[in-house]
Each structure stands twice: as C-alpha cells, then as structure tokens.
DRENDO-1510 file (C-alpha; in Angstrom, 1 decimal, always signed):
<recs>
REC; n; res; u; v; w
REC; 1; MET; +122.2; -125.2; -192.7 .
REC; 2; CYS; +122.9; -121.7; -192.1 .
REC; 3; ILE; +125.6; -119.8; -194.2 .
REC; 4; VAL; +127.2; -116.5; -193.0 .
REC; 5; TYR; +129.2; -114.1; -194.9 .
REC; 6; ARG; +131.8; -111.6; -193.7 .
REC; 7; PRO; +134.2; -109.2; -195.4 .
REC; 8; GLY; +137.4; -110.8; -195.9 .
REC; 9; GLY; +140.9; -109.5; -195.9 .
REC; 10; SER; +140.6; -107.5; -199.2 .
REC; 11; GLU; +138.1; -105.5; -201.1 .
REC; 12; GLY; +135.3; -107.6; -202.7 .
REC; 13; GLU; +136.5; -110.8; -200.8 .
REC; 14; LEU; +133.9; -112.5; -198.4 .
REC; 15; ALA; +134.5; -115.0; -195.8 .
REC; 16; VAL; +132.0; -117.9; -195.7 .
REC; 17; TYR; +131.0; -119.6; -192.2 .
REC; 18; THR; +128.6; -121.9; -191.0 .
REC; 19; HIS; +127.3; -122.3; -187.7 .
REC; 20; LYS; +127.8; -125.5; -185.4 .
REC; 21; LEU; +124.9; -127.3; -184.6 .
REC; 22; TYR; +123.7; -126.9; -180.9 .
REC; 23; SER; +126.1; -123.8; -180.6 .
REC; 24; ARG; +125.0; -120.2; -180.4 .
REC; 25; THR; +128.3; -118.5; -180.8 .
REC; 26; ASN; +130.9; -120.7; -182.6 .
REC; 27; LEU; +131.2; -120.6; -186.3 .
REC; 28; ARG; +133.2; -122.8; -188.6 .
REC; 29; PHE; +134.8; -121.4; -191.5 .
REC; 30; LEU; +134.3; -122.8; -194.8 .
REC; 31; THR; +136.0; -120.9; -197.7 .
REC; 32; PHE; +136.4; -117.3; -199.3 .
REC; 33; TRP; +134.3; -115.7; -202.1 .
REC; 34; ARG; +136.4; -114.0; -204.5 .
REC; 35; ASP; +135.6; -112.7; -207.9 .
REC; 36; GLY; +132.3; -114.2; -208.3 .
REC; 37; ALA; +133.2; -117.8; -207.2 .
REC; 38; PHE; +134.3; -119.8; -204.3 .
REC; 39; LEU; +138.0; -120.3; -204.0 .
REC; 40; SER; +137.5; -124.1; -203.1 .
REC; 41; ASN; +134.8; -126.6; -203.5 .
REC; 42; ILE; +133.0; -127.0; -200.3 .
REC; 43; HIS; +129.9; -129.1; -199.4 .
REC; 44; PHE; +127.6; -126.9; -198.0 .
REC; 45; PHE; +125.0; -129.4; -197.1 .
REC; 46; PRO; +126.7; -132.4; -195.2 .
REC; 47; LYS; +125.1; -135.2; -193.5 .
REC; 48; LYS; +123.6; -133.8; -190.2 .
REC; 49; GLU; +125.6; -136.0; -187.9 .
REC; 50; VAL; +126.7; -134.6; -184.5 .
REC; 51; VAL; +129.1; -136.7; -182.3 .
REC; 52; ASP; +130.3; -133.9; -179.8 .
REC; 53; LEU; +127.8; -131.3; -178.6 .
REC; 54; SER; +130.6; -129.5; -176.7 .
REC; 55; GLY; +128.9; -129.6; -173.4 .
REC; 56; GLN; +125.5; -128.1; -174.5 .
REC; 57; ARG; +122.4; -128.2; -172.3 .
REC; 58; LEU; +119.6; -130.0; -174.0 .
REC; 59; ARG; +116.0; -129.7; -172.8 .
REC; 60; VAL; +114.4; -133.3; -172.3 .
REC; 61; LEU; +110.9; -133.9; -171.5 .
REC; 62; ALA; +110.2; -136.6; -168.8 .
REC; 63; VAL; +107.0; -138.3; -168.0 .
REC; 64; ASP; +106.8; -139.6; -164.4 .
REC; 65; HIS; +106.5; -143.1; -165.3 .
REC; 66; ALA; +108.4; -145.7; -162.9 .
REC; 67; PRO; +110.8; -147.2; -163.5 .
REC; 68; SER; +111.4; -145.1; -166.6 .
REC; 69; VAL; +111.4; -141.8; -164.9 .
REC; 70; PHE; +110.8; -141.2; -161.1 .
REC; 71; SER; +112.3; -139.3; -158.1 .
REC; 72; HIS; +114.7; -141.1; -155.9 .
REC; 73; LEU; +113.8; -139.0; -152.8 .
REC; 74; ASP; +111.6; -140.0; -150.0 .
REC; 75; ASP; +108.3; -138.8; -151.1 .
REC; 76; LYS; +108.7; -140.3; -154.6 .
REC; 77; ALA; +107.2; -137.2; -156.2 .
REC; 78; LEU; +109.0; -135.6; -159.2 .
REC; 79; HIS; +110.2; -132.3; -157.9 .
REC; 80; LEU; +109.9; -129.3; -160.4 .
REC; 81; ASP; +110.1; -125.4; -160.1 .
REC; 82; GLU; +107.7; -123.1; -161.6 .
REC; 83; GLN; +109.1; -123.3; -165.2 .
REC; 84; GLY; +108.6; -127.2; -165.0 .
REC; 85; LEU; +112.4; -128.0; -164.4 .
REC; 86; LEU; +112.9; -131.5; -162.8 .
REC; 87; PHE; +115.5; -132.4; -160.6 .
REC; 88; ASN; +116.3; -135.3; -158.4 .
REC; 89; VAL; +115.2; -137.8; -161.0 .
REC; 90; SER; +116.4; -141.3; -161.8 .
REC; 91; GLY; +114.9; -144.4; -163.5 .
REC; 92; LEU; +115.9; -146.5; -166.6 .
REC; 93; ASP; +115.3; -143.8; -169.5 .
REC; 94; VAL; +116.9; -141.2; -167.3 .
REC; 95; LYS; +120.0; -143.5; -167.0 .
REC; 96; VAL; +119.9; -144.0; -170.9 .
REC; 97; VAL; +119.8; -140.3; -171.4 .
REC; 98; ASN; +122.6; -139.6; -169.1 .
REC; 99; ALA; +124.7; -142.4; -171.0 .
REC; 100; LEU; +124.0; -140.6; -174.1 .
REC; 101; GLY; +124.9; -137.3; -172.5 .
REC; 102; GLU; +128.3; -138.9; -171.8 .
REC; 103; ALA; +129.1; -140.4; -175.0 .
REC; 104; LEU; +127.7; -137.3; -177.2 .
REC; 105; ASN; +129.1; -134.7; -174.6 .
REC; 106; PHE; +125.8; -132.9; -173.8 .
REC; 107; THR; +124.0; -132.3; -170.4 .
REC; 108; PRO; +120.5; -133.2; -170.4 .
REC; 109; VAL; +118.2; -131.0; -168.5 .
REC; 110; PHE; +114.8; -132.6; -167.5 .
REC; 111; TYR; +111.3; -131.0; -167.8 .
REC; 112; SER; +107.9; -131.8; -167.2 .
REC; 113; PRO; +105.6; -132.1; -170.2 .
REC; 114; GLY; +102.4; -131.2; -168.1 .
REC; 115; GLN; +99.3; -133.0; -167.2 .
REC; 116; ASP; +98.9; -134.3; -170.5 .
REC; 117; MET; +102.0; -136.4; -170.2 .
REC; 118; TRP; +102.6; -138.3; -173.5 .
REC; 119; GLY; +99.7; -136.4; -175.2 .
REC; 120; THR; +96.7; -137.0; -177.1 .
REC; 121; LEU; +95.7; -136.7; -180.9 .
REC; 122; LEU; +92.9; -134.2; -181.2 .
REC; 123; PRO; +90.2; -134.0; -183.8 .
REC; 124; ASN; +91.8; -131.0; -185.5 .
REC; 125; GLY; +95.0; -133.2; -186.1 .
REC; 126; THR; +97.3; -131.5; -183.3 .
REC; 127; PHE; +99.0; -133.5; -180.5 .
REC; 128; THR; +99.0; -132.3; -177.0 .
REC; 129; GLY; +101.5; -133.4; -174.3 .
REC; 130; MET; +105.2; -134.5; -175.0 .
REC; 131; VAL; +104.6; -135.4; -178.5 .
REC; 132; GLY; +103.0; -132.1; -179.4 .
REC; 133; GLN; +105.9; -130.1; -177.6 .
REC; 134; VAL; +108.7; -132.2; -179.3 .
REC; 135; HIS; +106.9; -131.8; -182.7 .
REC; 136; LYS; +106.9; -127.9; -182.2 .
REC; 137; ASP; +110.7; -128.0; -181.4 .
REC; 138; GLU; +110.0; -126.9; -177.9 .
REC; 139; ALA; +112.3; -129.7; -176.7 .
REC; 140; GLU; +115.2; -131.7; -178.0 .
REC; 141; MET; +113.8; -135.3; -176.8 .
REC; 142; GLY; +111.3; -137.0; -174.6 .
REC; 143; ILE; +111.4; -140.1; -172.4 .
REC; 144; GLY; +109.2; -141.8; -169.9 .
REC; 145; ASN; +108.3; -145.3; -171.3 .
REC; 146; VAL; +107.8; -143.9; -174.9 .
REC; 147; PHE; +106.1; -146.4; -177.3 .
REC; 148; LEU; +107.0; -146.3; -181.0 .
REC; 149; THR; +103.6; -146.1; -182.8 .
REC; 150; GLU; +102.8; -145.3; -186.3 .
REC; 151; VAL; +100.4; -142.2; -185.0 .
REC; 152; ARG; +103.2; -140.7; -183.3 .
REC; 153; ALA; +105.7; -141.2; -186.0 .
REC; 154; ARG; +103.9; -138.8; -188.2 .
REC; 155; TYR; +104.8; -135.8; -185.7 .
REC; 156; VAL; +108.2; -136.9; -184.2 .
REC; 157; THR; +111.1; -139.1; -184.9 .
REC; 158; PHE; +112.1; -142.2; -182.8 .
REC; 159; SER; +115.6; -143.5; -181.9 .
REC; 160; VAL; +116.0; -147.3; -182.3 .
REC; 161; PRO; +114.5; -149.0; -179.5 .
REC; 162; PHE; +116.6; -149.7; -176.4 .
REC; 163; ASP; +113.8; -151.7; -174.9 .
REC; 164; PHE; +111.1; -154.3; -176.1 .
REC; 165; GLU; +108.0; -154.6; -174.0 .
REC; 166; ARG; +104.6; -156.3; -174.0 .
REC; 167; ALA; +101.3; -154.8; -172.7 .
REC; 168; CYS; +100.4; -157.4; -170.0 .
REC; 169; PHE; +97.9; -157.2; -166.8 .
REC; 170; LEU; +98.7; -156.9; -163.2 .
REC; 171; THR; +96.2; -159.2; -161.5 .
REC; 172; PRO; +95.3; -160.1; -157.9 .
REC; 173; ALA; +97.4; -162.7; -156.3 .
REC; 174; PRO; +95.6; -166.0; -155.8 .
REC; 175; ARG; +94.1; -165.9; -152.1 .
REC; 176; LEU; +94.6; -168.6; -149.7 .
REC; 177; LEU; +91.9; -171.2; -149.6 .
REC; 178; PRO; +90.2; -171.8; -146.3 .
REC; 179; ALA; +91.6; -174.4; -144.0 .
REC; 180; TRP; +88.5; -176.3; -143.5 .
REC; 181; MET; +88.7; -177.0; -147.4 .
REC; 182; ALA; +92.0; -179.0; -146.9 .
REC; 183; VAL; +89.7; -182.1; -146.3 .
REC; 184; SER; +88.7; -182.2; -150.1 .
REC; 185; PHE; +92.0; -181.0; -151.5 .
REC; 186; PRO; +93.5; -184.6; -151.8 .
REC; 187; PHE; +91.1; -185.4; -154.6 .
REC; 188; THR; +89.8; -183.5; -157.4 .
REC; 189; LEU; +86.1; -183.3; -158.0 .
REC; 190; HIS; +86.2; -185.9; -160.9 .
REC; 191; VAL; +87.9; -188.2; -158.4 .
REC; 192; TRP; +85.1; -187.6; -155.7 .
REC; 193; MET; +82.3; -188.2; -157.8 .
REC; 194; LEU; +84.0; -191.4; -159.2 .
REC; 195; LEU; +84.3; -192.4; -155.7 .
REC; 196; MET; +80.8; -191.7; -154.5 .
REC; 197; GLY; +79.4; -193.5; -157.6 .
REC; 198; CYS; +81.3; -196.5; -156.9 .
REC; 199; VAL; +79.9; -196.6; -153.2 .
REC; 200; LEU; +76.4; -196.1; -154.4 .
REC; 201; GLY; +76.7; -198.6; -157.3 .
REC; 202; LEU; +78.2; -201.2; -154.6 .
REC; 203; THR; +75.6; -200.4; -152.0 .
REC; 204; VAL; +72.9; -201.6; -154.7 .
REC; 205; LEU; +75.1; -204.5; -156.0 .
REC; 206; VAL; +75.9; -206.2; -152.9 .
REC; 207; PRO; +72.3; -206.8; -151.5 .
REC; 208; VAL; +71.2; -208.0; -154.9 .
REC; 209; LEU; +74.0; -210.5; -155.1 .
REC; 210; GLY; +73.3; -211.4; -151.4 .
REC; 211; TRP; +69.8; -212.3; -152.2 .
REC; 212; CYS; +70.5; -214.1; -155.6 .
REC; 213; LEU; +72.8; -216.4; -153.5 .
REC; 214; PRO; +71.2; -220.0; -152.4 .
REC; 215; ALA; +72.4; -219.5; -148.9 .
REC; 216; ARG; +72.0; -216.0; -147.3 .
REC; 217; ASP; +75.1; -214.1; -145.8 .
REC; 218; PRO; +75.1; -212.1; -142.8 .
REC; 219; ARG; +72.2; -209.8; -142.4 .
REC; 220; GLU; +74.6; -206.8; -143.0 .
REC; 221; LEU; +74.5; -207.7; -146.6 .
REC; 222; GLN; +70.6; -208.0; -147.2 .
REC; 223; SER; +69.4; -204.6; -146.8 .
REC; 224; VAL; +70.6; -201.4; -148.8 .
REC; 225; SER; +71.4; -199.4; -145.7 .
REC; 226; SER; +73.4; -202.3; -143.8 .
REC; 227; ALA; +75.3; -202.7; -147.3 .
REC; 228; PHE; +76.1; -199.0; -147.6 .
REC; 229; LEU; +77.8; -199.3; -144.0 .
REC; 230; VAL; +79.7; -202.2; -144.9 .
REC; 231; ILE; +81.1; -200.7; -148.2 .
REC; 232; LEU; +81.8; -197.2; -146.3 .
REC; 233; GLY; +83.8; -199.4; -143.7 .
REC; 234; HIS; +85.9; -201.3; -146.4 .
REC; 235; PHE; +86.7; -197.9; -147.9 .
REC; 236; SER; +87.5; -196.6; -144.4 .
REC; 237; ASN; +89.9; -199.7; -143.8 .
REC; 238; GLN; +87.5; -201.1; -141.3 .
REC; 239; SER; +86.8; -204.9; -141.0 .
REC; 240; PRO; +83.2; -206.1; -140.8 .
REC; 241; ARG; +82.4; -209.8; -140.8 .
REC; 242; PRO; +83.6; -211.8; -143.7 .
REC; 243; PRO; +80.7; -213.2; -146.0 .
REC; 244; LYS; +80.4; -216.9; -146.4 .
REC; 245; HIS; +80.1; -217.6; -149.9 .
REC; 246; ILE; +83.1; -217.1; -152.4 .
REC; 247; PRO; +81.4; -214.9; -154.9 .
REC; 248; MET; +80.7; -212.4; -152.0 .
REC; 249; GLN; +84.2; -212.7; -150.7 .
REC; 250; MET; +85.8; -212.0; -153.8 .
REC; 251; LEU; +83.6; -208.9; -154.4 .
REC; 252; LEU; +84.3; -207.6; -151.0 .
REC; 253; GLY; +87.9; -208.2; -151.1 .
REC; 254; ALA; +88.2; -206.3; -154.2 .
REC; 255; VAL; +86.4; -203.4; -152.3 .
REC; 256; MET; +88.9; -203.8; -149.4 .
REC; 257; VAL; +91.8; -203.6; -151.7 .
REC; 258; SER; +90.5; -200.5; -153.5 .
REC; 259; GLY; +89.6; -199.0; -150.0 .
REC; 260; PHE; +93.3; -199.4; -148.9 .
REC; 261; VAL; +94.7; -197.7; -152.0 .
REC; 262; VAL; +92.1; -195.1; -151.7 .
REC; 263; THR; +92.9; -194.4; -148.0 .
REC; 264; ILE; +96.7; -194.3; -148.5 .
REC; 265; PHE; +96.6; -191.9; -151.3 .
REC; 266; TYR; +94.0; -189.6; -149.4 .
REC; 267; CYS; +96.1; -189.6; -146.3 .
REC; 268; SER; +99.4; -188.9; -148.1 .
REC; 269; ASN; +97.8; -186.0; -150.0 .
REC; 270; LEU; +96.2; -184.7; -147.1 .
REC; 271; THR; +99.4; -184.6; -145.1 .
REC; 272; ALA; +101.1; -182.8; -148.0 .
REC; 273; TYR; +98.5; -180.2; -148.3 .
REC; 274; MET; +98.5; -179.5; -144.5 .
REC; 275; MET; +102.3; -178.9; -144.7 .
REC; 276; VAL; +102.0; -176.1; -147.4 .
REC; 277; ARG; +99.6; -173.1; -148.4 .
REC; 278; VAL; +97.0; -173.8; -150.9 .
REC; 279; VAL; +95.7; -171.0; -153.1 .
REC; 280; GLU; +92.9; -170.4; -155.6 .
REC; 281; GLN; +93.6; -170.8; -159.2 .
REC; 282; PRO; +95.0; -167.4; -160.6 .
REC; 283; ILE; +93.8; -165.4; -163.4 .
REC; 284; THR; +95.7; -166.5; -166.7 .
REC; 285; THR; +93.5; -165.6; -169.7 .
REC; 286; ILE; +91.9; -162.2; -170.9 .
REC; 287; ARG; +88.4; -164.1; -171.2 .
REC; 288; GLN; +88.6; -164.7; -167.3 .
REC; 289; ILE; +89.1; -160.9; -167.2 .
REC; 290; VAL; +86.1; -160.4; -169.3 .
REC; 291; GLN; +83.9; -163.0; -167.7 .
REC; 292; ARG; +84.5; -161.6; -164.1 .
REC; 293; LYS; +83.9; -157.9; -165.3 .
REC; 294; LEU; +86.9; -156.7; -163.5 .
REC; 295; ALA; +87.9; -152.9; -164.3 .
REC; 296; VAL; +90.9; -152.7; -166.8 .
REC; 297; GLY; +92.8; -149.6; -165.5 .
REC; 298; GLY; +95.2; -147.5; -167.7 .
REC; 299; TYR; +97.3; -144.2; -167.2 .
REC; 300; SER; +95.9; -143.0; -170.7 .
REC; 301; ASP; +93.3; -143.6; -173.3 .
REC; 302; PHE; +96.1; -144.9; -175.5 .
REC; 303; TRP; +94.8; -148.6; -174.8 .
REC; 304; VAL; +91.3; -147.8; -176.2 .
REC; 305; ASP; +92.6; -147.6; -179.6 .
REC; 306; ILE; +94.3; -150.9; -179.3 .
REC; 307; PHE; +91.3; -152.5; -178.2 .
REC; 308; LYS; +89.2; -151.3; -180.9 .
REC; 309; GLY; +91.9; -152.4; -183.6 .
REC; 310; SER; +92.1; -155.9; -182.2 .
REC; 311; ALA; +90.8; -158.9; -184.1 .
REC; 312; ASN; +90.6; -160.7; -180.9 .
REC; 313; GLN; +86.9; -160.5; -179.5 .
REC; 314; ASP; +88.1; -160.8; -175.9 .
REC; 315; VAL; +90.4; -158.1; -176.3 .
REC; 316; HIS; +88.0; -155.9; -178.1 .
REC; 317; SER; +85.4; -156.6; -175.1 .
REC; 318; LEU; +88.0; -154.9; -172.8 .
REC; 319; ILE; +86.6; -151.5; -174.1 .
REC; 320; TRP; +83.5; -151.5; -172.0 .
REC; 321; ASN; +85.6; -152.4; -168.8 .
REC; 322; PHE; +88.5; -149.8; -169.5 .
REC; 323; LEU; +88.8; -147.2; -166.7 .
REC; 324; LEU; +91.1; -144.1; -166.9 .
REC; 325; PHE; +92.2; -143.5; -163.2 .
REC; 326; ASP; +93.6; -140.4; -161.6 .
REC; 327; ASN; +95.3; -142.0; -158.7 .
REC; 328; VAL; +97.4; -145.5; -159.4 .
REC; 329; THR; +97.6; -146.0; -155.6 .
REC; 330; ASN; +93.8; -146.1; -155.3 .
REC; 331; PHE; +93.4; -148.3; -158.2 .
REC; 332; LEU; +96.1; -150.8; -157.0 .
REC; 333; LYS; +93.8; -151.2; -153.8 .
REC; 334; GLN; +91.0; -152.3; -156.4 .
REC; 335; VAL; +93.6; -154.7; -157.9 .
REC; 336; ILE; +94.5; -156.1; -154.7 .
REC; 337; SER; +91.0; -156.7; -153.4 .
REC; 338; GLY; +90.3; -158.5; -156.9 .
REC; 339; ARG; +87.9; -155.9; -158.4 .
REC; 340; GLY; +90.3; -154.8; -161.2 .
REC; 341; VAL; +93.4; -155.3; -163.1 .
REC; 342; LEU; +96.3; -153.0; -164.3 .
REC; 343; LEU; +97.3; -152.7; -167.9 .
REC; 344; GLU; +100.9; -151.7; -168.5 .
REC; 345; ASN; +104.2; -152.8; -170.2 .
REC; 346; THR; +105.9; -155.6; -168.0 .
REC; 347; GLN; +108.9; -153.6; -166.7 .
REC; 348; HIS; +106.3; -151.1; -165.0 .
REC; 349; LEU; +104.3; -153.8; -163.7 .
REC; 350; GLN; +107.2; -155.8; -162.5 .
REC; 351; TYR; +108.6; -152.6; -160.8 .
REC; 352; LEU; +105.4; -152.1; -158.9 .
REC; 353; ARG; +105.4; -155.7; -157.9 .
REC; 354; GLU; +108.8; -155.9; -156.7 .
REC; 355; THR; +109.0; -152.4; -154.8 .
REC; 356; HIS; +105.7; -151.7; -153.5 .
REC; 357; LEU; +103.6; -154.7; -153.5 .
REC; 358; THR; +106.0; -157.4; -152.0 .
REC; 359; ASN; +106.6; -157.7; -148.5 .
REC; 360; SER; +110.0; -158.5; -146.3 .
REC; 361; VAL; +109.5; -162.3; -147.0 .
REC; 362; ASP; +108.9; -162.0; -150.9 .
REC; 363; GLN; +105.1; -162.5; -150.8 .
REC; 364; ALA; +103.4; -160.3; -153.1 .
REC; 365; SER; +99.8; -159.0; -153.2 .
REC; 366; VAL; +99.4; -159.1; -157.0 .
REC; 367; ARG; +100.5; -161.2; -159.7 .
REC; 368; LEU; +102.0; -160.5; -163.3 .
REC; 369; MET; +100.1; -162.3; -165.8 .
REC; 370; LEU; +102.5; -163.3; -168.4 .
REC; 371; GLU; +100.4; -166.2; -170.1 .
REC; 372; GLU; +98.4; -164.0; -172.2 .
REC; 373; CYS; +99.3; -160.5; -173.1 .
REC; 374; ILE; +98.0; -157.9; -175.7 .
REC; 375; ASN; +100.6; -156.2; -178.1 .
REC; 376; PRO; +104.4; -156.0; -178.2 .
REC; 377; PHE; +106.0; -152.3; -178.2 .
REC; 378; SER; +109.3; -151.0; -178.8 .
REC; 379; VAL; +110.4; -148.1; -176.4 .
REC; 380; GLY; +112.8; -145.6; -177.5 .
REC; 381; VAL; +113.8; -141.9; -177.2 .
REC; 382; MET; +111.4; -139.3; -178.7 .
REC; 383; LEU; +113.4; -137.0; -180.9 .
REC; 384; LYS; +112.4; -133.7; -183.2 .
REC; 385; ARG; +111.6; -134.3; -186.8 .
REC; 386; ASN; +114.8; -134.7; -188.8 .
REC; 387; SER; +116.8; -134.4; -185.8 .
REC; 388; PRO; +120.4; -134.3; -186.7 .
REC; 389; LEU; +121.1; -136.4; -183.3 .
REC; 390; LYS; +119.3; -139.6; -184.6 .
REC; 391; SER; +122.1; -141.2; -186.2 .
REC; 392; SER; +124.5; -140.6; -183.3 .
REC; 393; ILE; +122.0; -141.4; -180.5 .
REC; 394; ASP; +121.0; -144.7; -182.5 .
REC; 395; LYS; +124.6; -145.8; -182.5 .
REC; 396; VAL; +125.0; -145.0; -178.7 .
REC; 397; ILE; +121.8; -147.0; -177.9 .
REC; 398; GLN; +122.7; -150.0; -180.0 .
REC; 399; GLY; +126.0; -150.2; -177.9 .
REC; 400; LEU; +124.0; -149.8; -174.9 .
REC; 401; ARG; +122.1; -152.9; -175.8 .
REC; 402; GLU; +124.9; -154.9; -177.1 .
REC; 403; SER; +126.7; -154.6; -174.0 .
REC; 404; GLY; +123.8; -155.4; -171.7 .
REC; 405; LEU; +123.9; -152.1; -170.0 .
REC; 406; VAL; +120.2; -151.4; -170.6 .
REC; 407; ASN; +119.5; -154.3; -168.6 .
REC; 408; ARG; +121.8; -153.6; -166.0 .
REC; 409; TYR; +120.2; -150.0; -165.6 .
REC; 410; PHE; +117.0; -151.8; -164.9 .
REC; 411; LEU; +118.5; -154.0; -162.2 .
REC; 412; GLU; +119.9; -151.0; -160.7 .
REC; 413; VAL; +116.7; -149.0; -160.5 .
REC; 414; LEU; +115.0; -152.0; -158.9 .
REC; 415; GLN; +117.8; -152.3; -156.1 .
REC; 416; GLU; +118.0; -148.6; -155.6 .
REC; 417; ASP; +114.0; -148.1; -154.9 .
REC; 418; HIS; +114.3; -151.4; -152.9 .
REC; 419; ASP; +116.9; -150.1; -150.7 .
REC; 420; ARG; +115.2; -146.6; -150.3 .
REC; 421; ILE; +111.9; -148.3; -149.3 .
REC; 422; SER; +113.8; -150.4; -146.8 .
REC; 423; SER; +115.5; -147.4; -145.3 .
REC; 424; LEU; +112.2; -145.6; -144.8 .
REC; 425; ALA; +110.8; -148.8; -143.1 .
REC; 426; ARG; +113.5; -148.9; -140.7 .
REC; 427; SER; +113.7; -145.2; -139.9 .
REC; 428; SER; +109.7; -145.0; -139.6 .
REC; 429; PRO; +108.7; -144.4; -136.0 .
REC; 430; ASP; +105.5; -146.4; -136.6 .
REC; 431; THR; +107.5; -149.7; -137.5 .
REC; 432; ALA; +107.5; -152.0; -134.8 .
REC; 433; PRO; +110.8; -153.5; -133.2 .
REC; 434; PRO; +111.5; -157.0; -133.9 .
REC; 435; ALA; +110.2; -159.4; -131.4 .
REC; 436; GLU; +112.8; -160.8; -129.0 .
REC; 437; GLY; +113.6; -164.4; -128.6 .
REC; 438; VAL; +113.8; -167.3; -131.1 .
REC; 439; GLN; +111.6; -167.2; -134.3 .
REC; 440; VAL; +110.3; -170.5; -135.4 .
REC; 441; LEU; +110.9; -171.4; -138.9 .
REC; 442; THR; +108.5; -173.2; -141.0 .
REC; 443; LEU; +108.4; -174.9; -144.3 .
REC; 444; GLU; +107.0; -171.5; -145.8 .
REC; 445; HIS; +110.2; -169.8; -144.7 .
REC; 446; LEU; +112.3; -172.3; -146.6 .
REC; 447; GLN; +110.3; -172.1; -149.7 .
REC; 448; VAL; +110.4; -168.5; -149.8 .
REC; 449; SER; +114.3; -168.4; -149.2 .
REC; 450; ALA; +114.6; -170.9; -152.1 .
REC; 451; SER; +112.5; -168.6; -154.4 .
REC; 452; ILE; +114.4; -165.7; -153.6 .
REC; 453; LYS; +117.6; -167.6; -154.4 .
REC; 454; SER; +116.2; -168.7; -157.6 .
REC; 455; SER; +115.2; -165.1; -158.8 .
REC; 456; LYS; +118.5; -163.8; -157.8 .
REC; 457; HIS; +120.2; -166.6; -159.8 .
REC; 458; LYS; +118.0; -165.6; -162.8 .
REC; 459; CYS; +118.9; -161.8; -162.5 .
REC; 460; LEU; +122.5; -162.5; -162.1 .
REC; 461; GLN; +122.1; -164.7; -165.4 .
REC; 462; LYS; +120.4; -161.9; -167.2 .
REC; 463; GLU; +122.8; -159.4; -166.2 .
REC; 464; TRP; +125.8; -161.6; -167.4 .
REC; 465; TYR; +124.5; -162.6; -170.6 .
REC; 466; GLY; +122.8; -159.3; -171.4 .
</recs>
C-alpha cells in the first residue's frame, strides 16, 4: 500500500491519497492531515481484494501445451514477436483466463516464458522458466497445465484448482492379430490343452479296454494309431463303425456326444471371430511397461522426482526408462510403433488421441491407459506471491467449475481443433477424392458408428451435468 501526501486547501493541511491497484495514474482520496492528526479514521491497510481492474492489461505467461494453450491457426505453432508476445492463441487455460478478464475487467496479454517452459529448480535455490519469472514479478500470472506442487508453492501463489487431473500413460493401440490365427481363437490355451489331453488319454484307454474284453471289437480299436483316428473322428463328428460290446459302446458314445458339443462351440465361436476384428491384449499395468522396457517420454524432468518419491517399486523403476524428448511428434511415432509410452495428464493425452491420432472412422493408433495411473494433480493459475488478485480469481474460478463451464471449454477446444484438422484435410491438394460408386458397409462400420454415438452421448451428459 502506497500513501501519497499533497498540500491541502489551507496552510499546514495535507491531503492524503492512496494509489489504486493496477493503475498508474488514478489515486483515491482518503482524508486530510491537519494540526498533527487525521480528520477521520481511515483503514490505511485494507484487505487486498480487487474486483474491477478498470480494463488494465495484465501480462500472462503461457506455456505451449495443448489443450491448455495452443495456436488455432493452420500450422499449430504459437506465434510470437521479438518481445515474446503471443497472439492467435486458444486452449482451455486461455478460455479460463479470458473468462477471468471479463469478470474482473482486465485484458490478458499472453507472453511466452521461453524455452525453459514451466521452469526447473536449480541447485542454488532459484527457479527458471515461468515459475521464476512470476516469482520475480515479471508477470501477473502463468498458465499452461500448471500443476500445483509444494515446491512451486514456495515461490509463487496458486489459485484454487479449476481442473483435477491424473498422470496416465498413452500406450500403443492393440494391434490386429493375423487372420490365420483365427483357427485357434475359439478356444483358449487351457481349453486346447484339456482337449488334447482327452484325445491322448482316450487313445490309450480304448485299446487297453479293447484287449481286456473277452471278444475282440473291430481292428480299429486294437491299436493305438487306429484308436487315435477313431477318437479324432468322433471329435470331428465322423461316424466310424460302432463297437460290438456295451462297455465300448458306452465309452465311444460319450466321446461322440462330447465331440458334438465341442464342434458346435468351435464352429459358432469361429464364425463370430471371423466377423469381427480380433486384437492383442492391451497394456494395462505399469509393470507391463517396465517388463517390456518401453521408453517413458515426458515434456520435462518433473516426472523424475515423482518416480523417485514413489513407494511403488514399478513406478520407481520407470526412472531408468525415462526419456526427455525434444519433439513430441517424433516420440509419438515410437508410441504408435510400440517402442514407448507418453506420460502426461489425461486431458492432454485425450486431446492428442482425439485430434491427431484418430482417423475419420474413429480408429485410434494409440490407447489411453486409465487402468493404472500415477499421481493425481490439481491444475490452476499461477500468481505472484501475495497477489491481491487471488481472492477474486478464486471466486470466479469456483463459479466456472460449479456452472460446468470448464468442462464446456474443454469440449469446445476439442471441437475447434477437430474442425480445423478436418478443414485442412479437405483443402489439402494431396487428399484423394472419394471414390465414386457404392461403398459396401460392413459390421465394422456399424460398430464404429455405435461407438461414436455412445461417446457423443457421454460428452453431452458430461456437459449437461457439469
């Protein structure tokens, strides 16, 4: 709080003013000083709460991290001038800050924090990047998927979270199994082993029983090789010559009924598997990632400290596979090929999957592994230490969450970027025109259509209920 004294209307009188927060020229009159005392009791140090910034322009640092912050132009690169001023930016966090600007009457001006992005804590106790710049009062706030952590809270102030995220993995999508393997799909490995054991056991039992009977049955039941063919014929719904004696008839009758049941089940399941796509088992646990020695990619070394502090041995083992990449596009190629996984918050992974890694029939080349994640995180706005804007910003953010606008902003971001990519695909000269004639629809198209309708229904429910 700054107190300004000016000469009053009479001799020995001083007019007392205070400055208005976030205003360079406007002063607010408090009282007069006369005869060694103030003429009225004034609270010189009121609570620092600002509800109207009178259209001030506030410097906001923004890290390029979709869907929080990104460019909505065709090339997807954030545009900035020599001073680092960003323009043509969009994203979930940008929409939240714009909503704060409308509520508190200020204009956010977005700048890039530089190559250090969120920043790193140096051995000398100083922070680089966005955390360091906000700590040094070089900006009013910072956005870009900012996780609220204890280490960062020692240098900056955070607003209340407007989003709650989990650190999960983007894994390669399960690949299609070869068509020739469809012959073995109807039964699991244990069923095949049990079936083979029954055939071999009966192959030995039938000749032994045939030799033990007083009168011999046909020659097909007297040797192991012949008995094997007879048993195999029964399991294939063939009809060999019936035996003469009741004990052998009962045994082979039971084999015939079993073979009939096995054949019906096998044919039915084989027909079903031939009509749908069959894929391999997906990656669902962190232990599978460690065992397969997949590279774990991240945008910053923030995750290394998370791995070190985890009591889970599998999570701790991810330290040896962590890779700090420079180009996310190149690393995503490793994820698609099955040589790595990407570790990030769920919204960012969902954004990549829905907008960049899914084709026109809703087939994705990657999979979001939600069965086992690492840490939950809160996402908020980074503010200066003891910022007078915190209480007002907290109230607005709580209103945005309670009204469901944050979820709506996220859906709008996905739709905007999906429309942008679709328009680029239509305008690209390399895009082949659609084939003329009638397109044959298969069960795969019906399944995809059903999944799209289901996902849209879930999105509408999420948007309606907030």
